[in-house]
N, C-alpha and C positions, 0 to 999 in steps of 0.2 A: 442603103437609101442614098439617092443620088442628089439631093439638095442640100444646101447649107442650112444648118440648124434644124435638120430632120433626123430622127432616130427611130429604130425599129422598137416595137413594143418589148419590154423586158430588158432593154439596155439602160443600165445605171449611167447617169450623167453627172457631171460636176458644173454647178453655176458659179460663174466668177463675176465679181463687181470691183471696179477700180474707182478711186477717189483721189482727186487732185485739189490743190489750193488755187487761188485766183491767178497764180503765176503759172499754172498747169504743172507744178511739181508734185509728186506723189506725197499724199497727206493722209493722216488717220482722222475719222471722226471720232467724237466722244463715245458714241455707241453706234453699232450698225445692226440693222435688221434686214431680213428678206421676206417679201411677201410674195407667195406663189398661188396662183389662180389655176385650177385644173379646168379641164374642158366641160365639166358640169356645173362651174360656178362655185366650187368649193375653195375657200381661201385658207392657207395655212401660213403662219407666220414663224420664221426660223431665224435662229442666231448663227450666223457663219463665223468660221475660224479665219484668223488673220493669217496670211501666207507670207506676206512682207509688207513694207509701208505702203499704205494705200490699196493693198490687194486683199480681198476677202473671198472665200469660197464655202460652199455647202454642196454636200452630195445630195442627190435626188434620184429616187427610183420610180418614175412615172408608170403608173399601172393602168392608165386610162388613154386610150387613143385620142387624138385630136390636137387642138392648138392649146398650148400652155403659156401662161404669161408669168413674168416674175419682175420684181422691182426691188433693188438694193437702195436702202434709205439710210443716210448718216446724219448725225446730230452735231451741234456745234462742238468744235470749231469748223468742222467741214460739213456744213448743213446743205446737203445736196442729195439728189436721188437719180436713178436711171433705170429705164426699162427696157425689156426685150421680151421676145417670145420664141418658142421653138414648137416643131410639129412631132407628134409621136404617131407613126403609122399603125394602122390596125394590122393584126395577124390572124390567118386561119388557124393558127396554132395556139392562140391565147388561152383556150380552155384545156390544153393538154398539160400545161406546166404544173 
């Protein structure tokens, strides 16, 4: 796939969220959740794993083509959120797997 944040159907990906304090230093929230919205409007809430201070990841195996949205949310003391999206291309081989 030739565009940034675009993936072929059947490709597992890792979603990454980063958190910083008001001085822009890496910081850990009290709790972190990830909300994922698939192209059909189905929302899934996930708990990511901590990779390092302020960096959290969760694996995702998107099974539906289209635009996906995700949101990392942190709670006090780093009460913040960030959103992004990615595209999963359809495949003529989708039913062959």
